[in-house]
C-alpha positions in Angstrom: 0.0 0.0 0.0 2.9 2.3 0.7 4.1 2.1 -2.9 0.6 3.0 -4.2 0.6 6.1 -2.0 4.0 7.1 -3.3 2.9 6.7 -6.9 -0.2 8.8 -6.1 2.0 11.5 -4.5 4.3 11.4 -7.6 1.4 11.7 -10.0 0.0 14.6 -7.9 3.3 16.4 -8.0 3.6 15.9 -11.8 0.0 17.2 -12.3 0.7 20.3 -10.2 4.0 20.8 -12.1 2.1 20.6 -15.4 -0.5 23.0 -14.2 2.1 25.5 -12.9 4.0 25.2 -16.2 0.8 25.9 -18.2 0.1 28.9 -16.0 3.5 30.3 -16.8 2.8 29.9 -20.5 -0.7 31.4 -20.3 -1.1 34.3 -22.7 -4.3 36.2 -23.0 -5.4 37.7 -26.3 -4.2 41.1 -27.1 -7.1 43.5 -27.9 -7.4 44.5 -31.6 -7.1 48.2 -30.8 -3.9 47.7 -28.7 -2.1 45.5 -31.3 -3.2 47.8 -34.1 -1.8 50.9 -32.3 1.6 49.2 -32.1 1.9 47.7 -35.6 -0.1 49.8 -38.0 1.8 52.5 -40.0 1.0 55.7 -41.7 0.4 53.8 -44.9 -2.1 51.4 -43.2 -5.8 51.2 -44.2 -8.6 49.0 -43.2 -10.8 48.1 -46.2 -14.1 46.1 -45.8 -14.1 43.2 -48.2 -17.1 40.8 -48.0 -17.7 41.5 -44.3 -14.0 41.4 -43.3 -12.0 44.5 -42.3 -8.8 43.8 -44.1 -5.5 45.5 -43.1 -3.9 46.8 -46.3 -0.7 48.9 -46.7 -0.2 51.1 -49.8 3.1 52.5 -50.8 4.3 54.1 -54.1 2.7 54.9 -57.4 2.6 53.1 -60.8 1.7 49.6 -61.9 0.2 47.8 -58.9 2.0 44.8 -57.2 0.2 42.6 -54.6 2.5 41.2 -52.0 1.1 38.1 -50.4 2.5 36.7 -47.1 2.7 33.1 -45.9 1.1 31.1 -43.1 1.7 32.4 -39.5 3.0 35.7 -41.1 1.7 39.2 -41.9 2.3 42.0 -44.4 5.3 43.1 -42.3 7.3 40.2 -43.9 7.5 42.5 -47.0 8.7 45.6 -45.2 12.0 46.1 -47.0 10.6 44.9 -50.4 7.8 47.3 -50.1 10.1 50.2 -49.4 12.3 49.4 -52.4 9.5 48.5 -54.8 7.5 51.6 -54.0 10.0 53.8 -55.8 8.8 52.4 -59.1 5.4 50.7 -58.4 2.3 51.0 -56.3 2.8 48.2 -53.8 -0.2 46.6 -52.0 0.5 44.3 -49.0 -2.2 42.9 -46.8 -2.9 40.7 -43.8 -5.0 37.7 -44.8 -8.0 36.9 -42.6 -6.8 35.1 -39.5 -3.4 36.9 -39.7 -1.9 40.1 -38.5 -4.1 43.1 -37.8 -7.0 41.8 -40.0 -8.0 39.2 -37.4 -10.5 36.4 -37.8 -13.3 36.0 -40.4 -16.6 35.2 -38.7 -17.5 32.9 -41.7 -14.1 31.1 -41.4 -13.0 31.7 -45.0 -9.4 30.6 -44.8 -8.7 28.4 -47.8 -6.4 29.2 -50.7 -9.5 29.7 -52.8 -11.1 32.0 -50.2 -7.9 34.1 -50.1 -7.6 34.3 -53.9 -11.2 35.5 -54.1 -10.4 38.2 -51.5 -7.5 39.4 -53.6 -9.7 39.7 -56.7 -12.4 41.4 -54.7 -9.8 43.9 -53.4 -8.5 44.5 -56.9 -12.0 45.2 -58.1 -12.7 47.6 -55.2 -9.5 49.5 -56.1 -10.4 49.5 -59.8 -7.3 47.6 -60.8 -7.7 45.9 -64.1 -4.2 44.5 -64.2 -1.5 43.9 -61.5 1.7 42.0 -60.7 1.6 39.3 -58.0 4.3 38.2 -55.6 3.7 35.5 -53.0 5.7 33.7 -50.4 4.8 30.2 -49.1 1.0 30.0 -48.7 0.9 33.4 -50.4 2.6 31.8 -53.4 -0.2 29.3 -53.6 -2.8 32.1 -53.4 -0.9 33.9 -56.2 -1.0 30.8 -58.4 -4.7 30.4 -57.7 -5.4 34.1 -58.7 -3.3 33.7 -61.8 -5.3 30.6 -62.7 -8.6 32.3 -62.1 -7.8 35.5 -63.9 -4.7 35.1 -66.1 -5.7 38.1 -68.2 -5.4 40.4 -65.2 -1.9 39.2 -64.0 1.0 41.1 -65.6 3.7 39.0 -63.9 4.0 36.3 -61.3 6.7 36.0 -58.6 6.8 32.9 -56.5 9.0 33.1 -53.4 9.5 29.6 -51.7 5.9 29.1 -52.7 3.6 26.2 -51.9 1.4 24.9 -54.7 3.8 23.0 -56.9 2.2 20.1 -58.8 2.6 16.6 -57.5 5.2 14.8 -59.6 3.7 11.4 -58.9 0.2 12.2 -60.2 -1.2 13.6 -63.5 -3.8 15.8 -61.9 -2.8 19.5 -61.9 -5.7 20.2 -59.5 -3.8 18.4 -56.7 -1.0 20.5 -55.3 1.8 20.0 -52.9 1.4 21.1 -49.3 5.0 20.7 -48.3 4.9 23.4 -45.7 2.6 21.3 -43.7 5.6 19.0 -43.1 7.1 21.6 -40.8 6.9 20.5 -37.1 5.0 23.6 -36.0 2.1 22.6 -38.3 2.0 19.1 -37.0 2.2 20.3 -33.4 -0.7 22.7 -33.8 -2.8 20.1 -35.7 -2.5 17.8 -32.7 -6.0 17.8 -31.0 -4.5 18.0 -27.5 -1.9 20.7 -28.1 -4.3 22.7 -30.3 -6.5 23.3 -27.3 -3.5 24.3 -25.1 -2.3 26.6 -27.9 -5.5 28.6 -27.7 -4.5 30.0 -24.3 -0.9 28.8 -23.6 1.3 30.1 -26.4 5.0 29.9 -25.5 7.2 32.5 -27.1 10.1 30.1 -27.3 8.2 28.1 -30.0 8.3 31.2 -32.2 12.0 31.6 -31.6 12.5 28.0 -32.7 10.2 28.5 -35.7 12.3 31.5 -36.8 15.4 29.4 -36.7 13.7 26.9 -39.0 12.7 29.4 -41.6 16.0 31.4 -41.7 19.1 29.9 -43.4 21.4 32.0 -41.2 20.0 32.2 -37.6 22.4 35.2 -36.9 20.1 37.4 -39.1 17.1 36.9 -36.9 16.2 40.0 -35.0 14.6 40.0 -31.6 11.9 42.5 -32.7 11.0 40.2 -35.6 10.3 37.3 -33.3 8.4 39.6 -31.0 6.2 40.8 -33.9 5.4 37.3 -35.0 4.5 36.3 -31.5 2.4 39.3 -30.7 0.4 39.3 -33.9 -0.5 35.7 -33.3 -1.9 36.8 -29.9 -4.1 39.4 -31.6 -7.6 38.5 -30.4 -9.1 35.7 -32.6 -5.9 34.8 -34.5 -5.1 31.7 -32.6 -8.6 30.2 -33.0 -8.5 31.2 -36.7 -5.2 29.5 -37.2 -6.6 26.2 -35.8 -9.6 26.6 -38.0 -7.5 27.3 -41.1 -5.1 24.3 -40.5 -8.1 22.0 -40.1 -9.5 22.9 -43.5 -8.6 21.4 -46.9 -6.5 23.6 -49.2 -9.3 23.9 -51.8 -7.3 25.1 -54.7 -7.4 24.1 -58.4 -4.3 25.4 -60.1 -4.2 25.0 -63.9 -0.5 25.5 -64.9 -1.4 25.6 -68.6 -3.0 29.1 -68.0 0.2 30.5 -66.4 1.6 32.1 -69.6 2.5 35.4 -67.9 6.2 36.2 -67.2 7.1 34.2 -64.1 10.0 34.5 -61.6 10.7 31.8 -59.0 12.9 32.8 -56.1 14.0 30.1 -53.6 16.2 29.7 -50.5 18.6 26.9 -50.9 18.3 26.1 -47.2 14.5 26.1 -47.1 13.6 23.3 -44.6 9.8 23.9 -45.0 9.5 23.6 -48.7 12.5 22.0 -50.3 14.3 23.2 -53.5 12.8 20.2 -55.4 9.5 22.1 -55.3 11.2 25.1 -57.0 12.3 22.8 -59.9 8.8 21.3 -60.0 7.3 24.8 -60.5 9.9 25.7 -63.1 9.0 22.6 -65.1 5.2 23.2 -64.7 5.4 26.9 -65.8 7.1 27.0 -69.3 9.4 30.0 -69.7 9.7 30.7 -66.0 13.0 31.9 -64.5 14.4 30.3 -61.4 16.9 31.9 -59.0 18.2 30.0 -55.9 19.8 31.8 -53.0 22.1 29.1 -51.7 22.4 30.4 -48.1 18.9 31.6 -47.5 15.9 29.8 -45.9 12.2 29.9 -46.4 11.7 33.7 -46.3 14.5 35.3 -48.4 12.5 38.6 -48.6 13.1 38.9 -44.8 16.5 37.2 -44.5 18.2 38.7 -47.6 15.8 41.5 -48.6 18.3 43.6 -50.6 19.6 40.8 -52.7 16.2 39.2 -53.3 14.4 42.4 -54.2 17.2 43.4 -56.6 16.5 40.2 -58.5 12.7 41.0 -58.6 13.3 44.6 -59.7 15.6 43.3 -62.5 12.9 40.8 -63.5 10.4 43.7 -63.6 12.6 45.7 -65.9 14.1 48.1 -63.4 17.8 48.5 -64.2 20.1 49.2 -61.3 21.6 52.6 -61.7 25.3 53.4 -61.3 24.6 57.1 -61.6 21.7 57.9 -59.2 21.2 61.3 -60.8 19.8 59.6 -63.8 16.2 58.4 -63.9 15.7 54.6 -63.7 15.2 52.6 -66.9 12.0 50.7 -66.5 10.2 48.2 -68.8 6.4 48.0 -68.5 4.5 44.7 -69.0 1.5 45.2 -71.3 -0.6 43.0 -73.5 
């Protein structure tokens, strides 16, 4: 009987330890107004699209470029790119529903198809007949879906470590790769036990670990970047929206035969979320596409090596790097 009591005491201690640990990890939602005050900028706007107040940032003038972020991210991932591109183009970045300052969608419209329809609705609201598209990770899959749905509206396509490559082992182009779901953080959150804990107990160290996974060079990770990812996830409703989104099917139907617009594929050679093999699969699926691999970068080269990566994109768009900055830039415009 003594050993039973000892086991009981041990279990009680373990239970109390777990409860204490969870209490230490407990994080309440950050109110929308509070998080917005910290992370919105002078260029921020909130535009109502089909019942969702979408956080959009406009910078620059000229042909429009939509910048589409990936899963767990926000429009801030394009900060440097948007600064550089806005000298020549009108740049439009946004937080997808369930991300950043946009927050959740009451109707839970979080699929690739839903997001692509949101982009087209926003373009219509802004009276944009044609536009460039650039997307990273999940945002790349959204860009592919938009280009499939309205190829006549897409001037150029830029896929940065994008999901959505065709499955090599099948003939169907409607079935796309979801390689980013192979990352441990996705599997962890999809676990039914951890997912419920995640709603209230969100440890910051997981975000730090996640950042080390998506960067090729961990020394380039800034503390404020990790803090931003963490706090935007805590924006009220975003954690629940993330669980809802990850439990949904992708619902995309990409027809690569329709992708005849000029296409640039940028990839980090050290991407552990979506391997370089997917870059080659996209290059093969999109005839005439251009592939550039940054050997030392990870999953988010627009964050990790923003100057080098945006220079390649500007060159693709026809903006020539100037040696004499007193001269106006030479720029090529994509038209039908």
